[in-house]
C-alpha positions in Angstrom: 0.2 0.0 0.0 2.6 2.5 0.8 4.6 1.8 -2.7 1.1 3.0 -4.3 0.9 6.2 -2.0 4.8 7.1 -3.0 3.7 6.5 -6.7 0.9 8.7 -6.4 2.9 11.7 -4.7 5.9 11.2 -7.5 3.2 11.5 -10.5 1.6 14.6 -8.8 4.6 16.1 -8.1 6.0 16.1 -11.5 2.3 17.0 -12.7 2.7 20.1 -10.6 6.3 20.5 -12.0 4.8 21.0 -15.5 1.9 22.6 -14.8 3.8 25.2 -13.1 6.4 26.2 -15.9 9.1 28.4 -14.7 9.0 32.4 -15.5 11.5 34.4 -17.0 12.7 35.9 -14.0 13.6 32.6 -12.5 16.2 32.1 -15.9 17.3 35.4 -16.6 19.8 37.6 -14.2 20.2 34.7 -11.9 22.9 34.4 -9.2 23.2 30.8 -10.2 25.4 29.7 -7.4 23.6 31.4 -5.0 20.2 29.2 -6.6 21.8 26.2 -6.0 22.6 26.7 -2.7 18.7 27.5 -1.5 17.7 24.4 -3.5 20.1 22.4 -1.6 19.6 24.4 1.6 15.7 23.5 1.0 16.3 20.0 1.1 15.5 19.8 -2.8 17.2 17.5 -5.1 19.4 19.0 -7.9 17.0 21.1 -10.3 19.7 21.4 -12.8 18.1 19.0 -15.5 14.4 21.0 -15.3 16.3 24.8 -15.1 18.8 23.7 -17.9 16.0 22.5 -19.8 13.4 25.1 -19.4 15.6 28.6 -19.2 17.1 27.2 -22.3 14.1 26.1 -24.3 11.9 29.1 -23.5 14.2 31.6 -22.8 18.0 30.8 -24.8 19.2 31.1 -21.3 22.4 28.9 -20.6 22.1 27.8 -17.3 26.3 27.3 -15.8 26.2 23.6 -14.3 29.4 24.2 -12.5 27.8 27.2 -10.6 24.5 25.8 -10.0 26.4 22.6 -8.4 28.6 24.2 -6.4 26.0 26.4 -4.5 24.0 23.0 -4.8 26.2 21.1 -2.8 27.3 23.8 -0.3 23.8 24.0 0.6 23.0 20.5 0.8 25.9 20.1 3.1 24.4 22.5 5.4 21.0 21.0 5.2 22.3 17.7 6.0 24.2 19.3 8.9 21.8 21.1 10.6 18.7 18.1 10.1 21.7 15.6 11.5 22.3 18.1 14.5 18.2 17.5 15.1 18.4 13.8 14.7 15.8 14.2 11.6 16.7 12.5 8.2 
């Protein structure tokens, strides 16, 4: 029964991403390292594929993977450190 709930959640999550495309302001003039940090610190998985796809296809903006990835790793490290200090995972 738990796997059905997980599958349902994944489908709804992916549908939500498709229903709410990124606005241009999420693609242009962005500090990509800071954006990666915010995603990692919030506990989100890497969003690089979605960002690169949508920003590139819709607005012609190239997302620098190295900057986004560096920020995400730093943010994720901090998130994991905080969750570990509260014994929450």
